[in-house]
N, C-alpha and C positions, 0 to 999 in steps of 0.2 A: 258727617265728614269723616270718611274712613277709607282704608285700603284693605286688601286681603290680609287676614291674620295668619294663615297657614296653620302649623301645628299648635297644640294647646299650651306649650311651654315657651315663653319668650326668654331671650337673653336678659332683658331688662324691662321693667315697668316703671314709668315716670308718672307720678300723681301730681297734677296741677299743670295746666297748659298756658300759664302766663309766660312772660318772655324768658324767665330763667329755666323753667321746665321745657319749654319749646326748644331753646338752644341746646339743652342737655340732650334731648331726643334727636335733634338734628346732628349733633356730633356723634352720637351713638350710631345713627344710621349710616353716617359716612365711614364708620369703622366696621360696617357690615354686621352690626349687632341687630338682631331681630327685636324691635322695640315697640311697646304699646304705650301711648300717651293718653292718660285718662283725665277728663275734665268734668267736674260736677255740673257745670252750667252749659247750656247750648252756646256754641261759638258763633260770632264774637259776642262778648258780654262786657258789662261795665261794673262788675261786682268787686273786682280785685284791685291790683296796682298797675296793670299793664295796658289799660285802655287809654283812649285819647289820642290826639293827633301829634303832639310834640313833647319832646323831652330835651333837656340840656345835655350836651356831651362836652367833656372838658378833661384836661390833664391837671388842672389846678386843684390840688388837694394838700391839706396840711400834713397828711400821712404819706410819707415817701413811697410806701408799698402800693398805694392806689395809683400814684402817678406812674410808677413802673408798669402796673397792670394795664393802665390805659394806653401805654405805648404799644402793647400787644393787641389791644382792642381795635384800634383804627384800621389796621390791615384786615382784620376779620370782618369788620363792617364793610370795607371795600370789596372783600371777596363775596359777601352776601349780595351786595349791589350787583356785582357782575353775574353771579349765578342766577339771580332773579330778574335781571334786566329792569331793575327798579331803582329810582333815585331815593335814597334813604337818609341823606345828610346834606345840610347846607351850612357852609362855614360862615359864621358871623363874628367870631371872636366872643370872648366873655370878659365883661368889665367887672372887676372885683372891687368893692368899696368897703372901707373900714377905718376905724381909728388907727393912726399911724403906729401906735405902740401896742395895739391889740396882739396878743401872742399868736392867735390862730391866723390872723391876717399876715403877720410877719413870717410864720413858718410856711404858709402857702407860697409866699413869694420866694422864700429860700428853696423850697422843693422844686419850683419851676426852674430857677437858675441852676441849681445843682444837677438837674436832669437835662439841662440844655434845651428846654422847651422855649420856642420863640415867644417872647413876652416883652412888655414895656411898662415901666413905672411912670405914673402921671401925678403931678401935683394938682391941687384944686383949681389953679389958674389954667393949667393945660386941659383939664377936664371941661371947664367952662367954654374954652375955645373949640375943642374938638366935638364935644357933645353938649351943646347949649341947653338941651332939655333936662340935663342932670345937674343938680346943685349939691355940693358938699358943704359940710359944716366945718368950722374952725377945728384944726387938729386932725382932720381926716384926709385920706389920700386914696389913690386907686391904682390898679395895674390891669393890664390886658393879657389874657391867655389867647394868643392869636390862633391857636389850633382849634379852639372851641367852636361850638355851633349848635345847630338844631338837628335832632334826630326825628324823623317822621315815624312816630311810635306805632300807630295802627298799621301802617304799611309794612314796617319791619316785622311785627308779630305775624302778620299774614304771610309774608315772604318766607319766614323761618318754617312755619307750619306747612306751607305748600311744598317747600323743598324737602322737608322731612318725609312727607308722603311720596314725593317723586323718587326719593332714595329708597323706598320700600317700607317706610314706617306706617304704623296704624294709629289713627286717632279715634277714640270713642268719647264723644262729648255727651252731655246730658246724663252722665253716669256718676252718681255719688258713691264714694267708697264708704262701706259700712263696717268692714272688718279687715284686719291684716293679721295673718298668722306667720310669724317668723320661722325660719328654718333654713336648711341648705337650699331648699326651694321655697320661696316666699309665696304664700297664697293670699291673693287679694280678692275680696268679695265686694261687689258693687250692687247697686239697685237693679242691675240688668244681667249680671253674670259673675262667674268665678274664673280668675285668671292666675296663672302660675309663672314665676320667673326666677332665674338664678340670682338676680339682684333687683333691688328696689331703690328708686330715688324719690324722695318726698320734697316737692317744691310747691307747697300748698298755701304759701303766703299766710294770711290771717287765720287759716284753718289748720295750720301745722300742729298746734298742741292738741286739737280735737282728734287728729289722726294718731298722734303719738301716745295718746292715753292707753291704747291697747298694747303699746310697746313698752309700757312702764317708764316713760320719760316725759317730763314736763319742763320745757325750756323757759328761761326768763324773757318771754316775748310780750310786748305791749302792742295792741292793735289800736291805731289812731284813725279817726275820720278826719280827712283833710279837706278844707274848702279850697277849691280851685277857682280863682276869681279873675274876671276879665274887666278891664277898665277902659272907658271911652276916651279917645284923644280929643282935646279941645280944638286942635287944628288937625284935620285928617292927614295922615301920612307922616306926622312929626316924629313918631317912634317906630316907624315901620321900615319896609324894604327900601323905599326911595331915599331915606336918609342913612341907609346902611347901619341902622341902629343895632347894637350887639345884644346878646343875652347879658344878664347881670346877676350878681350875687352880692348881697350886703351882709357884713359881719357885725352883728350886735349893734345896730344903729338905732339911735333914739332910745326908746324904751323896749325895743324888741330883744327878747332873751334868746331867740333862735334866728336862724338865717331868714332873710327875705330874698326871693329870687324872681326873675322875670324873663320873658321871651318876647321878641318882637311880634307884631301882628301876624297871625296865620289862620287860626280857627275861625275868627269872626273879623271881617274887614273893619278896620278902625278901632278894634279892641285889643289891648295889650294884656297878656297873662302876667299877673303879679300875685304871688302866693306867699303865705307864711309857712315855714318848714316845721310846723307842729300842729297838733289838733287835739280833739277830745277822745279819750279812751272809750271804745265801744266793743260790744260783741259783734263780730262780723255778720252774723245772721240777723242782727237787729240794726244794721247800719242806717236804714231809712226811717227809723222811728225817732221822732223828736225827743231830745233829752228833756226830762222834767225839771232838772235843776240847771241853772246857768253855769257855764264852765269858762273855758278860755275865750276871750273876746278878740278873735282874730281880725274881724273887720275894722274895729276902731284902731288897732295897731297898724294895720295896712293903710287905712285912710290917713293916719298921722304921718306915716312914712311917705306916702305919695304927696301930701301937701308940702312936705319939707324937701323932698329929694327929686320928685318928678312932677313939678307943678303944671306941666302941660297936659296932665290927665285929670279927668273929673275925680273928685275925692270920694265918690261912692261907686261900688262895683255895679256894672251893667248886667253881668251874668255871673251866677255862682253855681258851680258843679261840685262833685265830690269824688274823691278816690281814697284808697286805704294805704296806710303805712303799717308795716310790722317791724317794730323797733327792738333792738337789743339794748341792754343798759349802756354799752359803749358805742352804739351805733355802727359797729363793725359786723360784717356778715358772719353767719354760721355756715361753714362748708366742711363737713366732717362725716365720719362713719359713726353710726350708733355705738355707744360705749359697750353694748353687750352683743350686738349683731353686726358683724363686719360687712355683711352684704346688703345692709340697709344704710343708705346715704341720706343725709339731711342738708338741704340748702334753704336757709331761712334767715329772717332778720335783716332784710336788705335796707330797712330804715330810710326809705324814701330817696335813696341815691344809687340804686342797683341797676337801673335800666341800661345805662351807658356801658356798664361793665359786664353785661350779660353774655357777650360772646366768649369771654375768658372764663366767667363763672360756669357756663355750660360745659366748656372744655374741661375744667377742673372736676366737676361732678361726674362727667363722662369717664375721666381717668380713674377717679375713686371707685366708680361702679365696676370698672374692668380690673380692679385690683392693682392699679398702677400708682406710682408716686408722682403727684403733680410737680412740674418743674418751676414752681414759684414758692415763696415763703408762705407756709400754711399756718405759722404760729398765731397770727392775728385772728384766725378763723376757727380755732379749735373749740370744741364744746367744753373741754376741761377748764378753760379760763373762767367759766361760771360755776365751778364745782361747788361753791357755797350758795349758789342761787338757783340751781335747778333741782327738780325732784326726780328721784329714780326709785322705782318699786322693785328693781331687779337686783 
């Protein structure tokens, strides 16, 4: 999958053709920057964090800065739909469930209200009437982010990459980066060639720190293997399109220490995606190797949740797939210049919630690589917030 590369020096090289890197390359090409997008695996692949058919999109966030960023994302997703003549989004709404006094649940509601996002607060009785397949426990409540819905992830990734090539960009897949030499012109060596660029953007997901080793920087990133589970409806259609069932997100319900989220039936007819927002730490190159020691028991946690909150589903998953998260300690992104090399940009640590924000993330990384100052608050995404947690050899 490639286009003509032209001369040997690019304006920018982007390493990693997941959704973040692909959107970065897309924005660069729209700014007439000669851009090379490198991917170590043959496209499409399922080794990282951007594969699969669906993702939730939402403005509901406890952090106000994400809610504001999402307001900019929706028009960019719509622009991509128009440019690619492809439907990439279905509005379903997002049902958020949680203890009424939970701080994260309350701050998410406040963020929606303060940013004037169409939303609605629901009591347990109102939930039972509107969504009879959902059961809340005493002391719990819910609200709806009406703007939320489902992104068609694999279609979106392909659309961004196709448009990048249409705008003059070059994709080299099946090329693993084996060396990076910083300088006013960055030299990138892969298993197939040597490339030069005025700037470099690293969006390599779980492989970020392996690439950063030659640049003297190790970020506090944790790679997690996530189980993507699909659960069978006891009555076909009860949690799907015919019932207008929304996406949902549960805050610390039952014994769950992390979010539980779900999407209406799409990938498999009659199966609902319900997942635990956490997993076991792994080496990304060893993802498919079975762990020798037991770790996080995601399936019992999910089964317990489904029995109590979604009793219309079978209590054991029908299908289990996998994806990867690359988490930061605070689960906020890293979008910043390398502390020692200003023409090397890092986009990392998307912590399992970056797909929906990728149009704006790509725009920010594009701006940084062009030496510009992004027009949003960058404080939450700076590397220096981890100055006591990352290692630098420079």
